[in-house]
N, C-alpha and C positions, 0 to 999 in steps of 0.2 A: 504495499500499500503506500510507502513512505517514495519509492521509485517511481511510482506510477503519480503520486502528486507532484513531486520534482518535475516530472517531464511535462505534466500539465502547466505549473508556472511557469518553464522555460518556455513552452510556446506560448502563452501569454504576453511574457516579455517580449520575445523576438518578434511578434506581431506588433506590438506596440512601437518598437525601435524603429522596424522597416517600414513603419506607417500602413501595414494593410489596414482593410474596411471589416471589421466583426459582423457587421450585418450581414444575414443571407435573404435573399429574394428570391422566392423558388418561382414565382411567376413574373413571365418577360412581356412587356408591351405586346399587344396585338392587335392590327386593324383590319381583321376577319370579324364582323358583328353579327348577320344573319346568315340563315342557309335559306335560298329561293330556289324550289323546285317546281315546275310546271311546263305549260307549254300553250301559246295562242292556236286556236285551232279556227280557222276560216270558215270551215262548215259546222261551228257549234253555235247555239245560242248563247251560252254561257260558258266564261272561261273562270277556270280554278288555279290559285296559285297559292302555294303553301310556304309560309312565311314562318320560321322559328328563330329564336335568339341563341348564338352561340354561346357555350359555355355557362348555361344556365342552371347546372347542376341536376335537372331530371332525366331520365333516361328515355321514358316513353310517356312524361304526363307533360304539357304544358302550363304554363299559368292560365287561367281564367281569361285573362285578357292581356293584351300584347300594346304597349304605350308607343305604338308606331302610327304612320302614315307610309299609305302605299299607294303611288300611282302610277298610271300608265299613259305614255305619252307617243302620240304618232308623229313618228320623227319628221315626217315631209310636210304635214299639216301644222303642227305645233298644238294640234288638239288634245289635251290632257282629260283623262276621267280618274276618280277616287276611287279604288276598291272598297268593297264593304267587308268585313273580318264576321267568320264564324266559327265557332269551336265545334270540332268535328271529334265524333265518339268511336273506336274501333276496337279491334280484339279485346275486349273486357274494357278495364279501365284504361287503356289509353287513350291520350287525346292529341289533337294538334289543331293549329289554326289554318284555314282555307280562306284566302280572300278572293273575291268573285267580284266579275262585273257582268252585266248584259249587253256593254257595250259592242256594236259591230266591228270585226278585225277582218281588214282587207286583205286581199293576197298580194302577194309581192309586194309588201311594204315593211319598214323596219320601223321596231317599237322598241322604247325604252322604259325598263321599270325601275323605279324607285324606292326603296324602303329607307326610310327616315325616321330615328328615335331620337329619343335626350341625350343630350351634351355631345353633338354633330356626329352620332353614330349614324354611316350612311353606308347602304350596300345597294348596288345595281346592276343591271345586267340589260344586253341588248341584245334583241334578234330579229331575222328579215322571215317572214311568211312566204311559204311556198307558193307557185301557181298551183290551181285547181285542178289535180290529175284526171286522164281521161281514161278510165278502166272501161275493159271488156271482158267478155267471159269469152276464153280458149276452148276449153274443156270441161264440160259439168261433172259433177261426180254421178250422177245417176245415172247408169246404161240400163239398157233393154234385158233384162235378164230374168229367166229364160224369154220372156216376153215385154212386150209392152206394158200389156194387162196386168202383168205381175211385177210388183214393186221389189226392186233387191234391196233388202235388207241388212248387206253388209257381210262381212267374210265370217267364219267361222273360227271366231276366236279362239274357242277351247279345241281345236282341232287344226292346228297350225299348216297343216299339210292341205289344208282346202282354202285358206285363204289367196289374197292377191295383193298386186301392189299397185292399185289405182290412185289417180291424183286428181284434183281439181285445180284447174289452170288458169290464171289470169293474164290480160297483157297492161301493163299500168303503163302509160304515157304519159308526156308532158310534165316531166318530174326530173329534179336532178337528183335527189335523192331519196330510197324508201328506207323508212327508219322503223316500219312496223308493219307485221303480216299475221292475223291470228284466223284462225277456224272457230267459228263458233256453232256448235251444236244444240238446238230446241228439242229436246226428245220427249217421245211419249213413253219409251221404256229403255232405260231408267227414266224417271222423271224429274226433270230440272234442266239447266243449261250449263254445259261444259264448253270452254276452250282452250284453244292450244296454240300458243306461239311457232310460228312457220318463216320468220326473218331468216332462218340460216338455210331455209330451201329457195329462196330467192335468190335471182341471178340477172345481171345486166345485159340485155342482147343485142342493144346498139344504144348509141348516145340518146340520154333523155328517155329511152324505153327499158320496163323490166319485166321479166316473166314471174310472177310469185305462185308458187303451188303450196298445196296443203297434202300431204299423206292422208287422205281418208281412210283407209283401211288401217293404218298403225294407229288415228285418233280412235278410231271407231274401237279397238282392242284395248285402247287406256280407260275407257268407260266402264264403270262396274257392272257386271252381267246382272239381268232382273231375275228375282227368285224362280218366276214362273213363263216368263215369255222369253223370246230371243230381243235384242237390241232394235228401236225402231225410232225413228227421227220425223218429225214434225217437219222442220226445216234446216237446212245446215247454207249458213253463212259464211262469206270471208270478208273480213275487214282489212283495207290497206291505208297507210300513210305515211304521205308524201312528204318529205322533210325540208325546210329553208337550206341555204346554202352552208349556214355556219352549224348545221347540227352535225355531231361527231362522225364519221364511219365506221358504224357499230358494225355493218358486215365484214369490215376489213380489220377489227380490232381481236386481238386474243381475247378468249373468255375471261382471262384472268386479270385484264388490262380494263376492260369498260366499267368496273365496278370499284376503282379507283378514282375516290375523290379530286384529286387532281388532272386526271387525264381528258375527262369532258365538262369540267367548270367553265363557265363563262362569266363568273360571277365576280365584279370587283367591289372589294370589300367583306366580301364573304365568299361561300362557297355553295355550289349547285348547280342547276343548270336550268335556264328558261331556252325551251325552242319554240321555233314555228311550225307547224305541221297543218297540213290538210287531207281529212279522211275520205273516205268512199266504202259504202258497202252493198255489196253484191249479193243476192241469192241463188246459189249454186245448185238447190237439189230442195223443192223441185223445179226445175228448171225452165225457164220461157225466154224466147229469143225477144 
């Protein structure tokens, strides 16, 4: 103990003699104030942007109110609207703040979102919305099997040898980037709605032209089998989303990279992603020209 006490006194004396600062500050100054996540959809009637304060010490629960002003500006016209706050509940007790507006969003236009809080805390992001895509069905899901009077109910999922590998195919034109492809199944049995991401199956076939595909048979067999009958669908739809020129190229990113917060962020003074999209939904089964 005597030797330990001597070493402690020696360290303190040495620190005083050489002028070192004994105070410890574990927190460094940080100019990252808010997280911003959302997109402006030119084909939607309401826009939702999630805004959260960084380093608020709450993992899954947001405070009841955020002392911030969120404004969206059309850079070309300088028209500005103020978004309204709403506290949303999800996954039990988890909460978050979604700011929304019903203002019209124009295609091929740049918008600036600014989140301003107390003491000069400001986070901002800009994004450019895309043109509206032109989408057509190349190959519908449903085939006449064994005849057009008998609907095909999908592969025999519990008998893999009897399955097939059919796909619904869409042609998406007038777009610079495809950022989402989703197949949506409204089912009679099992009752409910299932959706599956199919962006990894999309490909660019020409400049501004993409081919979007959904592996119908694979998705079909991922749904739980009904207990008393075969799987049966009411409708099968495909949703595609064209992204603006500043969207990250998720189709070209490694799966491990697109989840890193610094890879896709376009927020100044914060983290997150504000994007511009235009969506289109087509029914591919039952399909009509």
